[in-house]
Backbone as a chain_set.jsonl record, in Angstrom:
{"seq": "MEQHSDPYFLSDNEIISRIGKRIRTARLNMNITREELQEITGVNKKTIGDAESGKNITMLTFIALIRGVGMLDRLNELLREEGVSPVMLAKMRGKEPQRATGKR", "coords": {"N": [[8.781, 21.62, -13.775], [5.474, 20.719, -12.844], [4.64, 18.932, -10.013], [2.358, 16.439, -9.49], [0.027, 15.757, -6.709], [-2.142, 14.099, -6.854], [-2.748, 10.736, -7.151], [-3.751, 9.776, -9.543], [-2.968, 11.012, -11.645], [-0.329, 10.136, -11.965], [2.043, 7.565, -13.21], [2.008, 4.057, -12.847], [4.507, 3.032, -12.164], [5.617, 5.424, -11.269], [4.24, 5.781, -8.938], [5.009, 3.554, -7.456], [7.769, 4.09, -7.237], [7.53, 6.436, -5.644], [6.316, 5.493, -3.237], [8.631, 3.671, -2.416], [10.518, 5.545, -1.949], [9.376, 6.782, 0.228], [9.32, 4.739, 2.12], [12.023, 4.387, 2.332], [12.822, 6.772, 3.528], [11.414, 6.838, 6.013], [12.603, 4.46, 6.989], [15.334, 5.652, 7.511], [14.765, 7.71, 9.078], [14.168, 6.353, 11.321], [16.51, 5.634, 11.936], [17.755, 3.125, 11.25], [19.382, 0.391, 9.746], [19.389, -1.3, 6.649], [19.947, -3.995, 7.119], [19.136, -4.025, 9.75], [16.3, -3.452, 9.444], [15.758, -5.82, 8.106], [15.838, -7.731, 10.014], [13.814, -7.073, 11.619], [11.484, -7.522, 9.962], [11.839, -9.602, 8.527], [12.408, -9.577, 5.786], [14.628, -9.826, 3.018], [17.632, -7.913, 2.721], [18.318, -7.094, 0.287], [16.028, -7.101, -1.23], [14.663, -5.189, 0.391], [16.138, -2.801, -0.536], [15.701, -2.99, -3.241], [12.853, -2.379, -3.075], [13.036, 0.176, -2.246], [14.245, 1.678, -4.079], [12.412, 1.658, -5.929], [11.689, -0.541, -7.251], [9.492, -3.371, -8.482], [7.739, -5.132, -6.042], [6.208, -7.788, -3.932], [2.873, -7.858, -2.718], [2.85, -8.847, -0.092], [5.478, -8.288, 0.824], [5.545, -5.681, 0.632], [3.594, -4.891, 2.838], [4.892, -6.05, 4.896], [7.219, -4.451, 4.926], [6.125, -1.887, 5.191], [4.905, -2.16, 7.835], [7.097, -2.727, 9.353], [8.298, -0.174, 9.371], [6.754, 1.286, 10.677], [4.376, 2.426, 9.278], [2.047, 1.267, 8.667], [-0.481, 2.094, 9.537], [-1.161, 3.797, 7.685], [-2.735, 2.654, 5.799], [-5.248, 2.677, 6.708], [-7.647, 3.646, 5.612], [-8.014, 1.869, 3.397], [-8.47, -0.498, 4.713], [-10.568, -0.137, 6.342], [-13.811, -1.29, 6.942], [-16.377, -1.671, 4.512], [-19.676, -1.215, 4.071], [-22.581, -2.385, 2.038], [-24.382, 0.048, 0.176], [-27.457, 1.672, 1.504], [-29.217, 1.856, -0.354], [-28.752, 0.055, -2.428], [-28.845, -2.237, -0.891], [-31.575, -2.205, -0.31], [-32.535, -2.622, -2.984], [-31.704, -5.154, -3.326], [-32.934, -6.503, -1.622], [-32.049, -6.859, 0.952], [-30.052, -8.639, 0.832], [-26.356, -9.157, 0.695], [-24.166, -8.359, -1.947], [-22.618, -10.855, -4.021], [-21.099, -11.042, -6.138], [-20.128, -8.898, -8.948], [-22.445, -7.694, -11.321], [-21.792, -6.107, -13.542], [-22.02, -3.459, -15.706], [-25.038, -2.429, -17.256]], "CA": [[7.648, 20.742, -14.04], [4.585, 20.606, -11.787], [4.548, 17.416, -9.602], [0.988, 16.06, -9.081], [-0.169, 15.014, -5.58], [-3.146, 13.355, -7.181], [-2.098, 9.677, -7.752], [-4.422, 9.452, -11.042], [-1.9, 11.646, -12.812], [0.975, 9.263, -11.954], [2.095, 6.32, -13.762], [2.151, 3.012, -11.872], [5.945, 3.078, -11.923], [6.006, 6.6, -10.353], [3.605, 5.57, -7.644], [5.785, 2.594, -6.852], [8.784, 5.035, -6.796], [7.264, 7.44, -4.576], [6.231, 4.593, -1.983], [9.826, 3.328, -2.028], [11.185, 6.718, -1.297], [8.838, 7.063, 1.637], [9.795, 3.665, 3.048], [13.433, 4.613, 2.71], [12.853, 7.882, 4.404], [10.851, 6.296, 7.144], [13.711, 3.671, 7.804], [16.491, 6.394, 7.785], [14.112, 8.449, 10.147], [14.212, 5.533, 12.417], [17.877, 5.383, 12.208], [18.131, 1.828, 11.154], [20.013, -0.007, 8.565], [18.576, -2.259, 5.907], [20.15, -5.112, 7.882], [18.151, -4.035, 10.958], [15.001, -3.771, 8.946], [15.536, -7.187, 7.493], [15.819, -8.406, 11.279], [12.517, -6.746, 12.08], [10.464, -7.787, 9.0], [12.059, -10.991, 7.607], [12.48, -9.158, 4.309], [15.866, -9.673, 2.691], [18.006, -6.54, 2.652], [18.416, -6.47, -1.194], [14.62, -6.83, -1.549], [14.33, -3.92, 0.771], [16.874, -2.061, -1.443], [14.752, -3.044, -4.458], [11.687, -1.704, -2.832], [13.351, 1.614, -1.659], [14.639, 2.231, -5.429], [11.173, 1.769, -6.803], [11.422, -1.96, -8.12], [8.19, -4.008, -8.1], [7.812, -6.038, -4.993], [5.035, -8.402, -3.694], [2.08, -7.041, -1.698], [3.305, -9.254, 1.174], [6.723, -7.773, 1.195], [5.187, -4.308, 0.851], [2.968, -5.028, 4.095], [5.939, -6.254, 5.957], [7.9, -3.366, 5.129], [5.449, -0.75, 5.929], [4.798, -2.511, 9.195], [8.475, -2.465, 9.888], [8.87, 1.137, 9.496], [5.663, 2.031, 11.277], [3.551, 3.081, 8.467], [0.805, 0.312, 8.523], [-1.688, 2.945, 9.743], [-1.564, 4.654, 6.539], [-3.706, 1.847, 5.041], [-6.438, 2.58, 7.412], [-8.821, 3.688, 4.768], [-8.244, 0.624, 2.627], [-8.708, -1.692, 5.721], [-11.96, 0.118, 6.825], [-15.015, -2.205, 6.379], [-17.36, -0.749, 3.898], [-20.867, -2.086, 3.868], [-23.112, -2.066, 0.9], [-25.177, 1.23, 0.496], [-28.677, 1.286, 1.897], [-30.069, 1.784, -1.542], [-28.239, -1.1, -3.194], [-29.379, -3.391, -0.104], [-33.161, -2.301, -0.604], [-32.775, -3.281, -4.186], [-31.421, -6.633, -3.35], [-33.897, -7.268, -0.623], [-31.22, -6.961, 2.15], [-28.814, -9.534, 0.597], [-25.112, -8.472, 0.118], [-23.9, -9.015, -3.213], [-21.51, -11.962, -3.854], [-20.31, -10.811, -7.196], [-20.506, -7.879, -9.607], [-23.067, -8.143, -12.37], [-21.314, -5.513, -14.651], [-22.8, -2.414, -16.24], [-26.014, -2.89, -18.13]], "C": [[6.802, 20.616, -12.826], [4.517, 19.203, -11.336], [2.971, 17.415, -9.03], [1.036, 15.33, -7.706], [-1.235, 13.981, -5.848], [-2.523, 11.966, -7.76], [-2.705, 9.283, -9.201], [-3.653, 10.055, -11.957], [-0.618, 11.074, -12.822], [0.814, 7.976, -12.604], [2.231, 5.316, -12.554], [3.732, 3.0, -11.224], [6.323, 4.17, -11.03], [5.402, 6.474, -8.981], [4.516, 4.693, -6.685], [7.235, 3.333, -6.35], [8.78, 5.83, -5.712], [7.092, 6.633, -3.168], [7.632, 4.231, -1.589], [10.709, 4.217, -1.36], [10.701, 6.937, 0.035], [9.224, 5.988, 2.564], [11.392, 3.957, 3.502], [13.602, 5.712, 3.871], [12.483, 7.674, 5.759], [11.848, 5.436, 7.975], [14.849, 4.658, 8.274], [15.989, 7.343, 8.996], [14.26, 7.756, 11.547], [15.722, 5.29, 12.888], [18.242, 4.083, 12.228], [18.62, 1.366, 9.716], [18.961, -1.04, 7.755], [18.713, -3.488, 6.48], [18.92, -5.363, 9.004], [16.644, -4.256, 10.482], [14.7, -5.162, 8.549], [15.321, -7.894, 8.915], [14.239, -8.242, 11.695], [11.439, -7.37, 11.201], [10.776, -9.248, 8.351], [12.438, -10.808, 6.158], [13.987, -9.134, 3.987], [16.301, -8.227, 2.152], [18.11, -6.018, 1.141], [16.99, -6.469, -1.683], [14.255, -5.457, -0.893], [15.061, -2.821, -0.151], [16.154, -1.837, -2.71], [13.492, -2.207, -4.216], [11.907, -0.208, -2.624], [13.808, 2.265, -3.208], [13.494, 2.071, -6.354], [10.941, 0.515, -7.619], [10.04, -2.44, -7.685], [8.531, -5.049, -7.122], [6.328, -6.586, -4.84], [4.233, -7.556, -2.712], [2.519, -7.531, -0.225], [4.48, -8.639, 1.754], [6.376, -6.391, 1.462], [4.564, -4.027, 2.274], [4.002, -5.07, 5.169], [6.78, -5.051, 6.036], [7.299, -1.993, 5.768], [5.166, -1.044, 7.441], [5.949, -2.244, 9.831], [8.917, -1.068, 10.13], [7.652, 2.043, 10.174], [4.717, 2.886, 10.427], [2.222, 2.274, 8.07], [-0.411, 1.235, 8.618], [-2.23, 3.818, 8.503], [-2.422, 3.798, 5.557], [-5.028, 1.783, 5.691], [-7.771, 2.636, 6.547], [-9.069, 2.484, 3.753], [-8.751, -0.448, 3.717], [-10.123, -1.306, 6.352], [-12.955, -0.608, 6.056], [-15.994, -1.239, 5.736], [-18.561, -1.659, 3.55], [-21.499, -1.547, 2.5], [-24.237, -0.937, 1.137], [-26.589, 0.762, 0.707], [-29.61, 1.083, 0.595], [-30.022, 0.424, -2.413], [-28.836, -2.38, -2.256], [-31.065, -3.572, -0.274], [-33.307, -2.968, -1.932], [-32.66, -4.841, -4.373], [-32.062, -7.45, -2.434], [-33.086, -7.81, 0.626], [-30.182, -8.059, 1.842], [-27.501, -8.817, 0.018], [-24.776, -9.205, -1.125], [-22.612, -9.986, -3.161], [-20.572, -11.776, -5.037], [-20.905, -9.577, -8.174], [-21.22, -8.433, -10.909], [-22.697, -7.205, -13.701], [-22.263, -4.252, -14.98], [-23.689, -2.972, -17.281], [-26.429, -1.88, -19.105]], "O": [[7.382, 20.406, -11.76], [4.35, 18.31, -12.167], [2.514, 18.267, -8.268], [1.871, 14.453, -7.485], [-1.264, 12.997, -5.109], [-1.831, 12.035, -8.776], [-2.092, 8.493, -9.919], [-3.655, 9.622, -13.109], [0.209, 11.473, -13.643], [-0.243, 7.345, -12.619], [2.526, 5.711, -11.426], [4.011, 2.964, -10.026], [7.172, 4.019, -10.153], [5.941, 6.971, -7.991], [4.752, 4.948, -5.504], [7.709, 3.143, -5.229], [9.723, 5.977, -4.935], [7.624, 7.033, -2.133], [7.917, 4.456, -0.413], [11.484, 3.906, -0.456], [11.475, 7.251, 0.939], [9.452, 6.27, 3.74], [11.873, 3.815, 4.626], [14.31, 5.595, 4.871], [13.111, 8.232, 6.659], [12.004, 5.521, 9.193], [15.3, 4.488, 9.407], [16.813, 7.702, 9.836], [14.424, 8.336, 12.621], [16.049, 4.845, 13.988], [19.014, 3.722, 13.116], [18.261, 1.938, 8.687], [17.91, -1.461, 8.238], [17.719, -4.213, 6.45], [18.134, -6.297, 9.16], [15.894, -5.074, 11.015], [13.568, -5.638, 8.631], [14.459, -8.772, 8.866], [13.556, -9.203, 12.048], [10.433, -7.755, 11.797], [9.923, -9.886, 7.735], [12.741, -11.753, 5.429], [14.66, -8.395, 4.706], [15.63, -7.521, 1.399], [18.018, -4.835, 0.81], [16.785, -5.741, -2.655], [13.605, -4.639, -1.544], [14.336, -1.88, -0.473], [15.999, -0.721, -3.205], [13.11, -1.409, -5.072], [10.983, 0.579, -2.83], [13.632, 3.475, -3.348], [13.648, 2.357, -7.542], [10.126, 0.489, -8.541], [9.491, -1.993, -6.678], [9.494, -5.793, -7.305], [5.378, -6.061, -5.421], [4.756, -6.701, -1.997], [2.545, -6.737, 0.716], [4.576, -8.449, 2.967], [6.852, -5.862, 2.466], [4.945, -3.03, 2.886], [4.021, -4.318, 6.144], [7.068, -4.611, 7.149], [7.835, -1.252, 6.592], [5.217, -0.1, 8.229], [5.918, -1.555, 10.85], [9.779, -0.791, 10.964], [7.639, 3.274, 10.178], [4.314, 3.969, 10.851], [1.455, 2.693, 7.203], [-1.309, 1.118, 7.783], [-3.331, 4.352, 8.363], [-2.78, 4.329, 4.505], [-5.87, 0.964, 5.322], [-8.74, 1.893, 6.703], [-10.199, 2.192, 3.361], [-9.553, -1.282, 3.298], [-10.782, -2.212, 6.863], [-13.019, -0.613, 4.827], [-16.376, -0.202, 6.279], [-18.455, -2.675, 2.863], [-21.094, -0.535, 1.928], [-24.933, -0.972, 2.151], [-26.979, -0.308, 0.24], [-30.555, 0.295, 0.542], [-30.982, -0.135, -2.942], [-29.246, -3.401, -2.809], [-31.691, -4.63, -0.348], [-34.157, -3.852, -2.044], [-33.23, -5.569, -5.186], [-31.938, -8.669, -2.32], [-33.321, -8.87, 1.206], [-29.422, -8.336, 2.77], [-27.542, -8.043, -0.939], [-25.029, -10.391, -1.336], [-21.719, -9.844, -2.325], [-19.432, -12.241, -5.02], [-22.112, -9.337, -8.131], [-20.774, -9.405, -11.519], [-23.207, -7.473, -14.789], [-23.328, -4.195, -14.365], [-23.3, -3.819, -18.084], [-27.289, -2.148, -19.944]]}, "num_chains": 1, "name": "protein.A"}
């Protein structure tokens, strides 16, 4: 069976599972135990195990774990400031949108 690298072909649970595996691999590559990662992040070792096995965790826990295993830089694209396009600014006379108006 072909494995897709495009996340749009994956279910939400498969994405969570893959991220959990990446966190586990990063932790093992650092040669630290779940207990040690708990000390670094403040995240309970059971929750770390849950994350590594693909169970749903909060965004705050996710951020703490990826920070703890040195993967926070992988969020660069999501954290990059994005401005409003020049065309949209012109349409709005230079004002940034405060809410979406939806498709018309």
